[in-house]
PDB file of N, CA, C and O in Angstrom:
ATOM      1  N   UNK A   1     -86.699 -23.703  17.525  1.00  0.00           N
ATOM      2  CA  UNK A   1     -86.528 -24.391  19.301  1.00  0.00           C
ATOM      3  C   UNK A   1     -87.983 -25.802  19.417  1.00  0.00           C
ATOM      4  O   UNK A   1     -88.109 -26.751  20.191  1.00  0.00           O
ATOM      5  N   UNK A   2     -88.505 -25.506  18.717  1.00  0.00           N
ATOM      6  CA  UNK A   2     -89.868 -26.655  18.793  1.00  0.00           C
ATOM      7  C   UNK A   2     -89.340 -27.479  18.094  1.00  0.00           C
ATOM      8  O   UNK A   2     -89.209 -28.528  18.724  1.00  0.00           O
ATOM      9  N   UNK A   3     -88.731 -27.578  16.471  1.00  0.00           N
ATOM     10  CA  UNK A   3     -88.203 -28.957  16.063  1.00  0.00           C
ATOM     11  C   UNK A   3     -87.037 -29.154  16.958  1.00  0.00           C
ATOM     12  O   UNK A   3     -86.329 -29.923  16.308  1.00  0.00           O
ATOM     13  N   UNK A   4     -86.540 -28.949  17.869  1.00  0.00           N
ATOM     14  CA  UNK A   4     -85.279 -29.640  18.811  1.00  0.00           C
ATOM     15  C   UNK A   4     -85.858 -30.629  19.742  1.00  0.00           C
ATOM     16  O   UNK A   4     -85.311 -31.634  20.197  1.00  0.00           O
ATOM     17  N   UNK A   5     -87.484 -30.028  20.029  1.00  0.00           N
ATOM     18  CA  UNK A   5     -87.990 -30.907  21.437  1.00  0.00           C
ATOM     19  C   UNK A   5     -88.761 -31.735  20.351  1.00  0.00           C
ATOM     20  O   UNK A   5     -89.056 -32.812  20.870  1.00  0.00           O
ATOM     21  N   UNK A   6     -89.151 -31.684  19.221  1.00  0.00           N
ATOM     22  CA  UNK A   6     -90.027 -32.214  18.561  1.00  0.00           C
ATOM     23  C   UNK A   6     -89.154 -33.536  18.201  1.00  0.00           C
ATOM     24  O   UNK A   6     -89.652 -34.650  18.360  1.00  0.00           O
ATOM     25  N   UNK A   7     -87.928 -33.382  17.747  1.00  0.00           N
ATOM     26  CA  UNK A   7     -86.943 -34.075  17.447  1.00  0.00           C
ATOM     27  C   UNK A   7     -86.662 -35.021  18.732  1.00  0.00           C
ATOM     28  O   UNK A   7     -86.882 -36.229  18.642  1.00  0.00           O
ATOM     29  N   UNK A   8     -86.167 -34.441  19.946  1.00  0.00           N
ATOM     30  CA  UNK A   8     -86.401 -35.193  21.248  1.00  0.00           C
ATOM     31  C   UNK A   8     -87.171 -35.971  21.437  1.00  0.00           C
ATOM     32  O   UNK A   8     -86.709 -37.037  21.845  1.00  0.00           O
ATOM     33  N   UNK A   9     -88.703 -35.899  21.263  1.00  0.00           N
ATOM     34  CA  UNK A   9     -89.853 -36.445  21.435  1.00  0.00           C
ATOM     35  C   UNK A   9     -89.464 -37.733  20.474  1.00  0.00           C
ATOM     36  O   UNK A   9     -89.341 -38.835  21.008  1.00  0.00           O
ATOM     37  N   UNK A  10     -89.326 -37.624  19.446  1.00  0.00           N
ATOM     38  CA  UNK A  10     -89.430 -38.421  18.233  1.00  0.00           C
ATOM     39  C   UNK A  10     -88.272 -39.310  18.514  1.00  0.00           C
ATOM     40  O   UNK A  10     -88.515 -40.226  19.300  1.00  0.00           O
ATOM     41  N   UNK A  11     -87.055 -39.236  18.038  1.00  0.00           N
ATOM     42  CA  UNK A  11     -85.359 -39.470  18.818  1.00  0.00           C
ATOM     43  C   UNK A  11     -85.247 -40.320  19.824  1.00  0.00           C
ATOM     44  O   UNK A  11     -84.903 -41.501  19.784  1.00  0.00           O
ATOM     45  N   UNK A  12     -85.584 -39.601  20.823  1.00  0.00           N
ATOM     46  CA  UNK A  12     -84.907 -39.430  21.940  1.00  0.00           C
ATOM     47  C   UNK A  12     -84.019 -39.045  22.031  1.00  0.00           C
ATOM     48  O   UNK A  12     -83.288 -38.819  21.066  1.00  0.00           O
ATOM     49  N   UNK A  13     -83.562 -38.689  23.869  1.00  0.00           N
ATOM     50  CA  UNK A  13     -82.520 -37.889  23.869  1.00  0.00           C
ATOM     51  C   UNK A  13     -81.487 -38.106  23.407  1.00  0.00           C
ATOM     52  O   UNK A  13     -80.868 -37.417  22.596  1.00  0.00           O
ATOM     53  N   UNK A  14     -81.027 -39.662  24.156  1.00  0.00           N
ATOM     54  CA  UNK A  14     -79.579 -40.104  23.603  1.00  0.00           C
ATOM     55  C   UNK A  14     -79.075 -39.971  21.926  1.00  0.00           C
ATOM     56  O   UNK A  14     -78.017 -39.558  21.452  1.00  0.00           O
ATOM     57  N   UNK A  15     -80.364 -40.532  21.248  1.00  0.00           N
ATOM     58  CA  UNK A  15     -79.790 -39.954  20.225  1.00  0.00           C
ATOM     59  C   UNK A  15     -79.866 -38.781  19.364  1.00  0.00           C
ATOM     60  O   UNK A  15     -79.597 -38.858  18.165  1.00  0.00           O
ATOM     61  N   UNK A  16     -80.220 -37.703  19.926  1.00  0.00           N
ATOM     62  CA  UNK A  16     -80.476 -36.249  20.102  1.00  0.00           C
ATOM     63  C   UNK A  16     -78.819 -36.081  20.043  1.00  0.00           C
ATOM     64  O   UNK A  16     -78.120 -35.855  19.056  1.00  0.00           O
ATOM     65  N   UNK A  17     -78.474 -36.244  21.267  1.00  0.00           N
ATOM     66  CA  UNK A  17     -77.198 -35.871  21.976  1.00  0.00           C
ATOM     67  C   UNK A  17     -76.034 -36.836  21.249  1.00  0.00           C
ATOM     68  O   UNK A  17     -75.029 -36.304  21.720  1.00  0.00           O
ATOM     69  N   UNK A  18     -75.732 -37.497  20.730  1.00  0.00           N
ATOM     70  CA  UNK A  18     -75.010 -38.507  19.791  1.00  0.00           C
ATOM     71  C   UNK A  18     -75.090 -37.759  18.586  1.00  0.00           C
ATOM     72  O   UNK A  18     -73.955 -37.421  18.252  1.00  0.00           O
ATOM     73  N   UNK A  19     -76.121 -37.286  17.648  1.00  0.00           N
ATOM     74  CA  UNK A  19     -75.957 -36.655  16.240  1.00  0.00           C
ATOM     75  C   UNK A  19     -75.249 -35.292  16.760  1.00  0.00           C
ATOM     76  O   UNK A  19     -74.313 -34.618  16.331  1.00  0.00           O
ATOM     77  N   UNK A  20     -76.010 -35.202  17.739  1.00  0.00           N
ATOM     78  CA  UNK A  20     -75.210 -33.237  17.980  1.00  0.00           C
ATOM     79  C   UNK A  20     -73.522 -33.219  17.982  1.00  0.00           C
ATOM     80  O   UNK A  20     -72.724 -32.516  17.363  1.00  0.00           O
ATOM     81  N   UNK A  21     -73.319 -34.421  19.057  1.00  0.00           N
ATOM     82  CA  UNK A  21     -71.811 -34.642  19.093  1.00  0.00           C
ATOM     83  C   UNK A  21     -70.765 -34.708  17.827  1.00  0.00           C
ATOM     84  O   UNK A  21     -69.907 -33.893  17.488  1.00  0.00           O
ATOM     85  N   UNK A  22     -71.136 -35.945  17.260  1.00  0.00           N
ATOM     86  CA  UNK A  22     -71.150 -36.509  16.043  1.00  0.00           C
ATOM     87  C   UNK A  22     -70.448 -34.992  15.446  1.00  0.00           C
ATOM     88  O   UNK A  22     -69.280 -34.615  15.535  1.00  0.00           O
ATOM     89  N   UNK A  23     -71.500 -34.384  14.890  1.00  0.00           N
ATOM     90  CA  UNK A  23     -71.554 -33.395  13.931  1.00  0.00           C
ATOM     91  C   UNK A  23     -70.234 -31.864  14.639  1.00  0.00           C
ATOM     92  O   UNK A  23     -69.454 -31.119  14.047  1.00  0.00           O
ATOM     93  N   UNK A  24     -70.551 -32.007  15.898  1.00  0.00           N
ATOM     94  CA  UNK A  24     -69.337 -31.115  16.516  1.00  0.00           C
ATOM     95  C   UNK A  24     -68.315 -31.310  16.194  1.00  0.00           C
ATOM     96  O   UNK A  24     -67.609 -30.537  15.546  1.00  0.00           O
ATOM     97  N   UNK A  25     -67.857 -33.046  16.823  1.00  0.00           N
ATOM     98  CA  UNK A  25     -66.717 -33.384  16.919  1.00  0.00           C
ATOM     99  C   UNK A  25     -65.678 -33.855  15.627  1.00  0.00           C
ATOM    100  O   UNK A  25     -64.519 -34.261  15.714  1.00  0.00           O
ATOM    101  N   UNK A  26     -66.740 -33.598  14.082  1.00  0.00           N
ATOM    102  CA  UNK A  26     -66.562 -34.302  12.893  1.00  0.00           C
ATOM    103  C   UNK A  26     -65.571 -33.496  12.705  1.00  0.00           C
ATOM    104  O   UNK A  26     -64.558 -34.134  12.416  1.00  0.00           O
ATOM    105  N   UNK A  27     -65.341 -31.915  12.755  1.00  0.00           N
ATOM    106  CA  UNK A  27     -64.311 -31.126  11.734  1.00  0.00           C
ATOM    107  C   UNK A  27     -63.290 -31.275  12.931  1.00  0.00           C
ATOM    108  O   UNK A  27     -62.277 -31.178  12.239  1.00  0.00           O
ATOM    109  N   UNK A  28     -62.800 -31.440  14.228  1.00  0.00           N
ATOM    110  CA  UNK A  28     -62.071 -31.501  15.226  1.00  0.00           C
ATOM    111  C   UNK A  28     -61.149 -33.109  14.490  1.00  0.00           C
ATOM    112  O   UNK A  28     -59.965 -33.333  14.235  1.00  0.00           O
ATOM    113  N   UNK A  29     -62.015 -33.673  14.405  1.00  0.00           N
ATOM    114  CA  UNK A  29     -61.444 -35.659  13.943  1.00  0.00           C
ATOM    115  C   UNK A  29     -60.410 -35.295  12.591  1.00  0.00           C
ATOM    116  O   UNK A  29     -59.212 -35.547  12.462  1.00  0.00           O
ATOM    117  N   UNK A  30     -61.258 -34.679  11.749  1.00  0.00           N
ATOM    118  CA  UNK A  30     -60.657 -34.181  10.380  1.00  0.00           C
ATOM    119  C   UNK A  30     -59.255 -33.842  10.667  1.00  0.00           C
ATOM    120  O   UNK A  30     -58.350 -34.538  10.207  1.00  0.00           O
ATOM    121  N   UNK A  31     -59.013 -32.756  11.443  1.00  0.00           N
ATOM    122  CA  UNK A  31     -58.239 -31.534  11.533  1.00  0.00           C
ATOM    123  C   UNK A  31     -56.788 -32.388  12.223  1.00  0.00           C
ATOM    124  O   UNK A  31     -55.631 -32.212  11.842  1.00  0.00           O
ATOM    125  N   UNK A  32     -57.390 -33.635  13.673  1.00  0.00           N
ATOM    126  CA  UNK A  32     -56.202 -34.423  14.046  1.00  0.00           C
ATOM    127  C   UNK A  32     -55.773 -35.193  13.376  1.00  0.00           C
ATOM    128  O   UNK A  32     -54.580 -35.470  13.501  1.00  0.00           O
ATOM    129  N   UNK A  33     -56.714 -35.963  12.222  1.00  0.00           N
ATOM    130  CA  UNK A  33     -56.329 -36.968  11.151  1.00  0.00           C
ATOM    131  C   UNK A  33     -54.793 -36.625  10.498  1.00  0.00           C
ATOM    132  O   UNK A  33     -53.749 -37.277  10.526  1.00  0.00           O
ATOM    133  N   UNK A  34     -55.145 -35.238   9.868  1.00  0.00           N
ATOM    134  CA  UNK A  34     -54.702 -34.507   8.908  1.00  0.00           C
ATOM    135  C   UNK A  34     -53.285 -34.036   9.438  1.00  0.00           C
ATOM    136  O   UNK A  34     -52.272 -33.831   8.769  1.00  0.00           O
ATOM    137  N   UNK A  35     -53.512 -33.884  11.172  1.00  0.00           N
ATOM    138  CA  UNK A  35     -51.696 -33.596  11.624  1.00  0.00           C
ATOM    139  C   UNK A  35     -51.305 -34.689  11.974  1.00  0.00           C
ATOM    140  O   UNK A  35     -50.201 -34.786  12.510  1.00  0.00           O
ATOM    141  N   UNK A  36     -51.897 -35.506  11.818  1.00  0.00           N
ATOM    142  CA  UNK A  36     -51.336 -37.266  12.399  1.00  0.00           C
ATOM    143  C   UNK A  36     -50.664 -38.114  10.978  1.00  0.00           C
ATOM    144  O   UNK A  36     -50.046 -39.176  10.911  1.00  0.00           O
ATOM    145  N   UNK A  37     -51.021 -37.287  10.082  1.00  0.00           N
ATOM    146  CA  UNK A  37     -50.618 -37.568   8.871  1.00  0.00           C
ATOM    147  C   UNK A  37     -49.358 -37.033   8.023  1.00  0.00           C
ATOM    148  O   UNK A  37     -48.540 -37.423   7.189  1.00  0.00           O
ATOM    149  N   UNK A  38     -49.779 -35.704   8.884  1.00  0.00           N
ATOM    150  CA  UNK A  38     -47.956 -34.546   8.652  1.00  0.00           C
ATOM    151  C   UNK A  38     -47.275 -34.838   9.320  1.00  0.00           C
ATOM    152  O   UNK A  38     -46.112 -34.528   9.058  1.00  0.00           O
ATOM    153  N   UNK A  39     -47.576 -35.708  10.759  1.00  0.00           N
ATOM    154  CA  UNK A  39     -46.357 -36.151  11.913  1.00  0.00           C
ATOM    155  C   UNK A  39     -45.523 -37.492  11.172  1.00  0.00           C
ATOM    156  O   UNK A  39     -44.304 -37.653  11.236  1.00  0.00           O
ATOM    157  N   UNK A  40     -46.360 -38.277  10.556  1.00  0.00           N
ATOM    158  CA  UNK A  40     -46.128 -38.968   9.771  1.00  0.00           C
ATOM    159  C   UNK A  40     -44.910 -38.914   8.716  1.00  0.00           C
ATOM    160  O   UNK A  40     -43.978 -39.718   8.739  1.00  0.00           O
ATOM    161  N   UNK A  41     -45.022 -38.003   7.914  1.00  0.00           N
ATOM    162  CA  UNK A  41     -44.653 -37.656   6.421  1.00  0.00           C
ATOM    163  C   UNK A  41     -43.193 -36.844   7.424  1.00  0.00           C
ATOM    164  O   UNK A  41     -42.042 -36.977   7.009  1.00  0.00           O
ATOM    165  N   UNK A  42     -43.444 -36.184   8.501  1.00  0.00           N
ATOM    166  CA  UNK A  42     -42.127 -35.429   9.088  1.00  0.00           C
ATOM    167  C   UNK A  42     -41.334 -36.238   9.589  1.00  0.00           C
ATOM    168  O   UNK A  42     -40.135 -36.123   9.335  1.00  0.00           O
ATOM    169  N   UNK A  43     -41.830 -37.322  10.476  1.00  0.00           N
ATOM    170  CA  UNK A  43     -41.262 -38.532  10.956  1.00  0.00           C
ATOM    171  C   UNK A  43     -40.607 -38.937   9.856  1.00  0.00           C
ATOM    172  O   UNK A  43     -39.561 -38.290   9.804  1.00  0.00           O
ATOM    173  N   UNK A  44     -40.730 -40.046   8.506  1.00  0.00           N
ATOM    174  CA  UNK A  44     -40.025 -40.167   7.609  1.00  0.00           C
ATOM    175  C   UNK A  44     -38.977 -39.597   7.239  1.00  0.00           C
ATOM    176  O   UNK A  44     -37.907 -40.174   7.047  1.00  0.00           O
ATOM    177  N   UNK A  45     -39.315 -37.669   7.021  1.00  0.00           N
ATOM    178  CA  UNK A  45     -38.348 -37.323   6.366  1.00  0.00           C
ATOM    179  C   UNK A  45     -37.124 -37.401   7.194  1.00  0.00           C
ATOM    180  O   UNK A  45     -36.083 -37.752   6.639  1.00  0.00           O
ATOM    181  N   UNK A  46     -37.124 -37.103   8.505  1.00  0.00           N
ATOM    182  CA  UNK A  46     -36.358 -37.294   9.486  1.00  0.00           C
ATOM    183  C   UNK A  46     -35.273 -38.581   9.593  1.00  0.00           C
ATOM    184  O   UNK A  46     -34.181 -38.677  10.154  1.00  0.00           O
ATOM    185  N   UNK A  47     -36.130 -39.590   8.742  1.00  0.00           N
ATOM    186  CA  UNK A  47     -35.707 -41.206   9.173  1.00  0.00           C
ATOM    187  C   UNK A  47     -34.650 -40.749   7.951  1.00  0.00           C
ATOM    188  O   UNK A  47     -34.263 -39.673   8.407  1.00  0.00           O
ATOM    189  N   UNK A  48     -34.352 -40.823   7.406  1.00  0.00           N
ATOM    190  CA  UNK A  48     -34.106 -40.595   5.623  1.00  0.00           C
ATOM    191  C   UNK A  48     -33.039 -39.703   5.923  1.00  0.00           C
ATOM    192  O   UNK A  48     -31.937 -40.152   5.611  1.00  0.00           O
ATOM    193  N   UNK A  49     -33.041 -38.785   6.339  1.00  0.00           N
ATOM    194  CA  UNK A  49     -32.070 -37.975   6.696  1.00  0.00           C
ATOM    195  C   UNK A  49     -30.797 -38.178   7.677  1.00  0.00           C
ATOM    196  O   UNK A  49     -29.711 -37.620   7.518  1.00  0.00           O
ATOM    197  N   UNK A  50     -31.053 -38.878   8.491  1.00  0.00           N
ATOM    198  CA  UNK A  50     -30.619 -39.247   9.660  1.00  0.00           C
ATOM    199  C   UNK A  50     -29.696 -40.760   9.264  1.00  0.00           C
ATOM    200  O   UNK A  50     -30.122 -41.867   8.937  1.00  0.00           O
ATOM    201  N   UNK A  51     -28.410 -40.303   9.437  1.00  0.00           N
ATOM    202  CA  UNK A  51     -27.268 -41.608   9.040  1.00  0.00           C
ATOM    203  C   UNK A  51     -27.366 -42.709  10.005  1.00  0.00           C
ATOM    204  O   UNK A  51     -27.241 -42.670  11.229  1.00  0.00           O
ATOM    205  N   UNK A  52     -27.562 -43.500   9.382  1.00  0.00           N
ATOM    206  CA  UNK A  52     -28.141 -44.847  10.240  1.00  0.00           C
ATOM    207  C   UNK A  52     -26.813 -45.259  11.438  1.00  0.00           C
ATOM    208  O   UNK A  52     -26.994 -46.093  12.325  1.00  0.00           O
ATOM    209  N   UNK A  53     -25.417 -44.457  11.238  1.00  0.00           N
ATOM    210  CA  UNK A  53     -24.732 -45.290  12.473  1.00  0.00           C
ATOM    211  C   UNK A  53     -25.456 -44.220  13.841  1.00  0.00           C
ATOM    212  O   UNK A  53     -24.781 -44.335  14.864  1.00  0.00           O
ATOM    213  N   UNK A  54     -26.191 -43.629  13.938  1.00  0.00           N
ATOM    214  CA  UNK A  54     -26.723 -42.361  14.782  1.00  0.00           C
ATOM    215  C   UNK A  54     -27.548 -42.912  15.538  1.00  0.00           C
ATOM    216  O   UNK A  54     -28.179 -42.242  16.356  1.00  0.00           O
TER     217      UNK A  54
END
């Protein structure tokens, strides 16, 4: 706990909060990127399988 207070004193509150949020959100952003890429591949497959007249 003293480390956290020391970091706040040295770096400043906004910097510590920014670092904390970046670390917490990094995994979520990576999973969203993977999901978006999978969605793009699925859409590409659908456009290939769908006849052009429809």
